[in-house]
C-alpha positions as CSV (number, residue, x, y, z in Angstrom):
1,M,2.5,-10.8,-9.2
2,K,4.4,-8.3,-7.0
3,K,6.7,-5.9,-8.8
4,K,10.3,-5.9,-7.5
5,F,11.8,-2.4,-7.7
6,K,15.5,-2.7,-6.9
7,L,16.9,0.8,-7.4
8,S,16.7,3.4,-4.6
9,F,15.4,6.9,-4.9
10,A,18.8,8.1,-4.0
11,F,20.1,6.6,-7.2
12,L,17.2,8.0,-9.1
13,A,17.9,11.5,-7.7
14,F,21.6,11.1,-8.6
15,A,20.8,10.0,-12.1
16,I,18.4,12.8,-12.7
17,C,20.3,15.6,-11.1
18,S,23.5,14.6,-13.0
19,T,21.9,15.6,-16.3
20,A,22.3,19.1,-17.8
21,S,20.1,21.7,-16.3
22,A,18.7,22.5,-19.7
23,E,17.0,19.1,-19.6
24,M,15.1,20.0,-16.5
25,A,12.5,22.7,-15.7
26,F,14.2,23.2,-12.4
27,P,16.3,21.1,-9.9
28,I,14.6,19.1,-7.2
29,P,15.3,20.8,-3.8
30,A,16.2,19.0,-0.6
31,I,13.6,17.0,1.3
32,P,11.8,19.3,3.7
33,Q,12.8,18.9,7.4
34,L,9.9,18.0,9.6
35,D,9.3,18.3,13.3
36,A,8.7,14.5,13.9
37,E,10.6,11.5,15.1
38,S,10.3,9.7,11.8
39,Y,8.6,10.1,8.4
40,I,8.4,8.8,4.9
41,L,6.8,9.7,1.6
42,I,6.1,7.1,-1.1
43,D,4.6,6.9,-4.5
44,A,1.6,4.6,-4.0
45,K,1.6,3.2,-7.6
46,S,5.3,2.6,-8.1
47,G,6.1,1.9,-4.5
48,E,9.2,4.1,-4.7
49,I,10.4,6.0,-1.7
50,L,10.7,9.7,-2.4
51,A,11.7,11.0,1.0
52,Q,12.4,9.5,4.4
53,Y,13.9,10.1,7.8
54,N,14.3,7.4,10.5
55,A,11.7,5.5,8.5
56,E,12.7,2.2,10.0
57,Q,12.9,3.4,13.6
58,Q,10.8,1.3,15.8
59,R,7.8,3.2,17.1
60,D,4.5,2.6,18.9
61,P,1.7,2.6,16.3
62,A,-1.1,3.9,18.5
63,S,-4.4,4.0,16.4
64,L,-2.5,3.4,13.2
65,T,-3.0,-0.2,14.3
66,K,-6.6,0.2,13.1
67,M,-5.4,0.4,9.5
68,M,-4.5,-3.3,9.9
69,T,-7.7,-4.0,11.9
70,S,-9.5,-2.5,8.9
71,Y,-7.4,-4.5,6.4
72,V,-8.4,-7.8,8.1
73,I,-12.1,-6.7,8.2
74,G,-11.9,-5.6,4.5
75,Q,-10.5,-9.0,3.5
76,A,-13.2,-10.8,5.4
77,L,-15.9,-8.7,3.7
78,Q,-14.3,-9.1,0.3
79,S,-14.1,-12.9,0.6
80,G,-17.7,-13.1,1.8
81,R,-16.8,-14.5,5.3
82,I,-18.8,-11.6,6.8
83,K,-21.3,-9.1,5.4
84,N,-22.0,-5.4,6.1
85,D,-25.5,-6.2,7.3
86,D,-24.4,-8.8,9.8
87,M,-25.5,-7.9,13.3
88,V,-22.9,-8.1,16.0
89,V,-23.8,-8.5,19.7
90,V,-21.7,-6.1,21.9
91,S,-19.8,-8.1,24.6
92,K,-18.7,-6.8,28.0
93,D,-15.1,-6.5,26.6
94,A,-16.4,-4.2,23.9
95,W,-18.3,-2.0,26.5
96,A,-16.2,0.9,27.9
97,T,-17.9,0.7,31.3
98,G,-17.1,-3.0,31.6
99,N,-13.5,-2.9,30.3
100,P,-11.1,-0.6,32.2
101,V,-8.6,-0.8,29.4
102,L,-10.9,1.4,27.3
103,K,-11.3,4.1,29.9
104,G,-10.5,7.6,28.6
105,S,-9.8,6.3,25.1
106,S,-11.5,7.0,21.8
107,L,-14.8,5.2,21.6
108,M,-17.9,4.5,19.5
109,F,-19.8,4.3,22.8
110,L,-21.2,0.8,22.3
111,E,-23.6,-0.6,24.9
112,V,-23.3,-4.1,26.2
113,G,-25.9,-6.6,24.9
114,K,-27.0,-4.3,22.0
115,T,-26.6,-5.4,18.4
116,V,-24.8,-3.2,15.8
117,S,-24.2,-3.8,12.1
118,V,-20.8,-4.6,10.7
119,A,-21.1,-1.5,8.4
120,N,-21.6,0.8,11.4
121,L,-18.8,-0.9,13.5
122,N,-16.5,-0.6,10.5
123,K,-17.2,3.2,10.2
124,G,-16.8,3.5,14.0
125,I,-13.3,2.0,13.6
126,I,-12.2,4.1,10.6
127,I,-14.0,7.4,11.2
128,Q,-14.4,7.6,15.0
129,S,-11.3,5.5,15.8
130,G,-13.5,3.5,18.3
131,N,-11.5,1.1,20.4
132,D,-14.7,-0.6,21.5
133,A,-15.7,-1.1,17.9
134,C,-12.4,-2.8,17.2
135,I,-13.0,-5.4,20.0
136,A,-16.6,-6.1,18.8
137,M,-15.4,-6.7,15.2
138,A,-12.4,-8.8,16.3
139,E,-14.7,-11.1,18.2
140,H,-17.2,-11.2,15.2
141,V,-14.5,-12.0,12.6
142,A,-12.2,-14.3,14.6
143,G,-14.0,-15.3,17.7
144,S,-11.6,-13.6,20.1
145,Q,-9.2,-10.6,20.2
146,G,-6.2,-13.0,20.4
147,A,-7.2,-14.9,17.2
148,F,-7.8,-11.6,15.4
149,V,-4.4,-10.3,16.4
150,N,-2.9,-13.5,14.9
151,L,-4.7,-12.6,11.6
152,M,-3.3,-9.1,11.8
153,N,0.3,-10.4,12.1
154,E,-0.2,-13.0,9.4
155,Y,-1.4,-10.3,7.0
156,A,1.5,-8.1,8.0
157,K,3.9,-10.8,6.8
158,K,2.1,-11.3,3.6
159,I,2.2,-7.6,2.8
160,G,5.9,-7.5,3.6
161,L,5.8,-5.4,6.8
162,E,9.2,-6.5,8.2
163,H,9.3,-4.4,11.3
164,T,5.8,-4.5,12.6
165,H,4.2,-6.6,15.3
166,F,0.7,-6.2,16.8
167,E,-0.4,-7.2,20.3
168,T,-3.8,-5.4,20.3
169,V,-6.7,-4.9,17.9
170,H,-7.0,-1.2,18.7
171,G,-3.5,0.2,19.2
172,L,-3.5,1.2,22.8
173,D,0.1,0.9,24.1
174,A,1.2,-2.7,24.8
175,P,4.6,-4.4,25.4
176,G,5.9,-6.0,22.2
177,Q,3.8,-3.9,19.9
178,Y,5.7,-1.8,17.4
179,T,5.9,-0.6,13.8
180,T,7.8,1.9,11.6
181,A,6.9,4.8,9.4
182,K,7.9,2.8,6.3
183,D,5.7,-0.2,7.3
184,M,2.7,2.0,7.9
185,A,3.1,3.8,4.6
186,F,3.2,0.4,2.8
187,L,0.2,-0.9,4.8
188,G,-1.7,2.2,3.6
189,R,-0.6,1.3,0.0
190,A,-1.9,-2.3,0.5
191,L,-5.2,-1.0,1.8
192,I,-5.7,1.3,-1.2
193,R,-4.6,-1.3,-3.7
194,D,-6.3,-4.4,-2.3
195,L,-9.5,-3.1,-0.8
196,P,-10.9,-0.1,-2.6
197,N,-14.4,-0.5,-1.0
198,E,-12.9,-0.5,2.4
199,Y,-10.6,2.4,1.6
200,A,-13.5,4.5,0.4
201,I,-14.7,4.8,4.0
202,Y,-11.6,6.7,5.0
203,K,-12.6,9.9,3.2
204,E,-15.9,10.2,5.1
205,K,-15.6,13.2,7.4
206,E,-18.1,12.3,10.1
207,F,-20.2,9.6,11.5
208,T,-23.0,9.5,14.1
209,Y,-23.8,6.6,16.4
210,N,-25.4,6.7,19.8
211,L,-24.7,10.4,20.2
212,S,-26.7,13.5,19.4
213,K,-23.8,15.1,17.5
214,P,-21.7,13.5,14.8
215,Q,-18.1,12.7,15.6
216,L,-15.6,14.1,13.1
217,N,-12.9,12.2,11.3
218,R,-9.6,13.0,13.1
219,N,-7.7,13.4,9.9
220,G,-7.9,17.2,9.5
221,L,-6.3,17.1,6.1
222,L,-9.7,15.9,4.7
223,W,-10.9,19.5,5.0
224,D,-7.8,21.0,3.3
225,T,-8.9,22.5,0.0
226,T,-5.4,22.8,-1.4
227,L,-4.9,19.0,-1.4
228,N,-7.0,16.1,-2.6
229,V,-6.6,14.0,0.6
230,D,-8.9,11.0,0.9
231,G,-7.4,9.2,3.9
232,I,-5.9,7.6,5.9
233,K,-5.5,7.4,9.7
234,T,-4.4,9.3,12.8
235,G,-3.1,7.9,16.1
236,H,-1.9,9.2,19.4
237,T,-0.8,7.8,22.8
238,N,1.7,9.3,25.2
239,A,4.3,6.7,24.1
240,A,3.7,7.1,20.4
241,G,3.3,10.9,20.1
242,Y,1.0,12.2,17.3
243,N,1.0,9.9,14.2
244,L,-0.7,10.4,10.8
245,V,-0.7,8.4,7.6
246,A,-2.2,10.5,4.8
247,S,-2.8,9.9,1.1
248,A,-3.7,12.3,-1.6
249,V,-4.1,12.3,-5.4
250,D,-3.1,14.7,-8.1
251,G,-3.8,13.6,-11.7
252,N,-2.2,10.2,-12.2
253,T,-0.1,10.4,-9.1
254,R,-1.1,9.2,-5.6
255,L,1.3,9.8,-2.7
256,I,1.3,8.4,0.8
257,S,3.0,10.1,3.7
258,A,3.6,8.6,7.2
259,V,4.6,11.0,10.0
260,L,5.2,9.3,13.4
261,G,6.1,10.9,16.7
262,G,4.7,14.4,15.8
263,R,4.6,17.0,18.6
264,T,1.0,18.2,18.4
265,F,-2.4,17.3,17.1
266,K,-2.3,19.9,14.4
267,G,1.5,19.6,13.9
268,R,1.2,16.1,12.5
269,E,-1.1,17.6,9.8
270,E,1.2,20.5,9.0
271,E,4.2,18.2,8.7
272,S,2.3,15.7,6.6
273,K,1.2,18.5,4.3
274,K,4.8,19.7,3.8
275,L,5.7,16.2,2.6
276,L,2.7,15.9,0.2
277,V,3.1,19.3,-1.3
278,W,6.8,18.8,-1.9
279,G,6.1,15.4,-3.5
280,F,3.4,16.7,-5.8
281,R,5.3,19.7,-6.8
282,F,8.5,17.9,-7.9
283,F,7.4,14.4,-8.9
284,E,4.8,12.5,-11.0
285,T,4.0,8.9,-11.8
286,A,4.8,7.6,-15.3
287,N,3.0,4.5,-16.6
288,P,5.3,3.4,-19.5
289,V,3.9,-0.2,-19.7
290,K,0.2,-0.8,-19.5
291,A,-1.4,-3.7,-17.7
292,D,-1.8,-6.9,-19.8
293,S,-0.4,-5.1,-22.8
294,A,2.3,-7.1,-24.7
295,L,5.7,-5.5,-24.7
296,V,6.9,-8.3,-27.0
297,N,5.6,-11.6,-28.4
298,Q,8.4,-14.1,-27.9
299,T,8.9,-17.6,-29.3
300,I,7.9,-20.4,-26.9
301,W,9.2,-24.0,-27.4
302,Y,7.1,-27.1,-27.0
303,G,3.9,-25.1,-26.8
304,D,0.5,-25.4,-28.4
305,Q,1.2,-21.9,-29.8
306,N,4.4,-20.5,-31.3
307,K,4.5,-17.1,-29.5
308,V,3.7,-16.0,-25.9
309,P,3.0,-12.3,-25.1
310,L,5.3,-10.8,-22.4
311,G,4.8,-7.7,-20.4
312,S,3.4,-6.7,-17.0
313,L,0.2,-8.0,-15.5
314,E,-0.5,-5.0,-13.4
315,G,1.2,-2.4,-15.4
316,A,4.5,-0.6,-14.7
317,Y,4.7,2.6,-12.8
318,V,7.8,4.7,-12.2
319,S,8.3,7.9,-10.2
320,V,10.0,10.7,-12.3
321,P,10.6,14.4,-11.9
322,K,7.5,16.6,-12.7
323,G,7.1,16.9,-16.5
324,R,9.3,14.0,-17.4
325,A,6.7,11.1,-17.7
326,A,6.8,11.2,-21.5
327,D,10.6,10.9,-21.5
328,V,10.8,7.5,-19.9
329,Q,12.2,4.8,-22.2
330,V,11.7,1.1,-21.9
331,Q,14.0,-1.8,-22.6
332,Y,13.8,-5.5,-21.8
333,T,16.0,-8.6,-21.6
334,I,14.9,-12.3,-21.6
335,D,16.7,-14.7,-19.4
336,N,16.7,-17.8,-21.6
337,Y,14.6,-19.8,-24.0
338,I,11.0,-20.1,-22.9
339,Y,9.4,-23.6,-22.7
340,A,5.9,-24.8,-22.3
341,P,3.9,-25.5,-20.3
342,I,4.1,-22.1,-18.6
343,A,1.7,-20.3,-16.4
344,K,0.5,-16.7,-16.7
345,G,2.6,-14.4,-14.6
346,T,5.8,-16.4,-14.8
347,S,8.9,-14.2,-14.7
348,V,11.1,-14.8,-17.8
349,G,13.2,-11.6,-17.8
350,K,13.5,-8.0,-16.8
351,I,12.0,-4.7,-17.9
352,Q,14.2,-1.6,-17.4
353,F,13.1,2.0,-17.3
354,L,15.5,4.7,-18.5
355,L,15.6,8.5,-18.2
356,D,18.3,10.4,-20.0
357,G,20.0,7.1,-20.8
358,K,20.2,6.0,-17.2
359,V,18.3,3.0,-15.6
360,I,16.1,4.5,-12.9
361,N,14.1,1.3,-12.1
362,E,13.3,-2.2,-13.2
363,Q,10.7,-5.0,-12.7
364,S,10.1,-8.5,-13.9
365,L,9.0,-9.3,-17.4
366,V,6.3,-11.9,-17.2
367,T,4.1,-14.1,-19.4
368,L,0.7,-12.6,-20.0
369,Q,-1.1,-15.9,-20.6
370,D,-0.9,-19.6,-20.0
371,V,0.6,-21.8,-22.7
372,Q,0.0,-25.5,-22.7
373,E,2.4,-28.2,-24.0
374,S,1.9,-29.3,-27.6
375,G,1.3,-32.8,-28.7
376,F,3.9,-35.5,-29.3
377,F,4.7,-34.6,-32.9
378,G,4.7,-30.9,-32.2
379,T,7.2,-31.5,-29.4
380,I,9.5,-33.5,-31.7
381,C,9.4,-30.9,-34.4
382,D,10.2,-28.1,-31.9
383,W,13.1,-30.1,-30.4
384,I,14.7,-30.5,-33.8
385,V,14.3,-26.8,-34.7
386,L,15.5,-25.8,-31.2
387,Q,18.7,-27.8,-31.6
388,F,19.5,-26.1,-34.9
389,N,18.6,-22.7,-33.3
390,K,21.1,-23.4,-30.5
391,L,23.8,-24.4,-32.9
392,F,23.4,-21.8,-35.5
393,G,21.0,-19.2,-34.2
């Protein structure tokens, strides 16, 4: 069940910065100014936005599109619809010499009529940013590029990308194709969360196919020894500028940055690093409620058991100033009486997270197991007790 965080980072920052300076190691400085058209920094676990500028400005995605191509492929692999050792026949459309659209773009250098494994094509998409590999995989997964694009847009809706629409499988500029820095960051979050096997490919630094020399991953931050970056994707066209979605881990905290409309190839890396360094230096991720761990056992009426455990199915994560994770307090409210039958994951109330007495975030309080309805006599007994409870309790 998806968490619904309702409070903005601006409120979080206000709540935190309004406390006495003695309660903090040091204040949180202003968000760094970047040389880019739009950018965002999010906490991958909590989903909270830590910094943003023009984050919902409509932009050309360029090869960031391949993150969604990869997401669709990862879902197909995870569901068993395709397998890594499937062999794909390269069509004329996936052959650079036969498709003028691909001329001068990034390629895996596929040859028409040859067969290539899904595993190699997937690496060609992620590591080499091969536009030809995208076409070959789109045809293998969905039968045509058009059908695959439809899948991309369907998944975009499911993930909650409200300002993104795809027209191509590879990201070369096309009318009607657009995204935002915010949507790309949250697409990266979905990729990391939903498809760990697929995401593991993003940290690979090179891949060799059909060339004497290996092609290097275009995400230069993978070589940065001061950050533990393990993805995600670069992109560039004349219309888009230089784009980079990057993710790094420090302890229990994973951050995702998205920088769109950067000025130069290296500049997008430098600006992304500024965001990530700022985020790790001043924030960390708290985990005050563990996954499937009962926060409370609450009375349930008409059920085949008297109590139902309530908590969070996936665990609760909250972004807090560095060094304050242990200070997060938890409180909860229950909306009403709880009745059986009820399914695991049903929202019955609210969990709130407090720092220095102020609510900094909240999410749904849900049932942690199914509870079936009791038999006839159990229902009658519960009804009688419930009436007394409502009258006198």
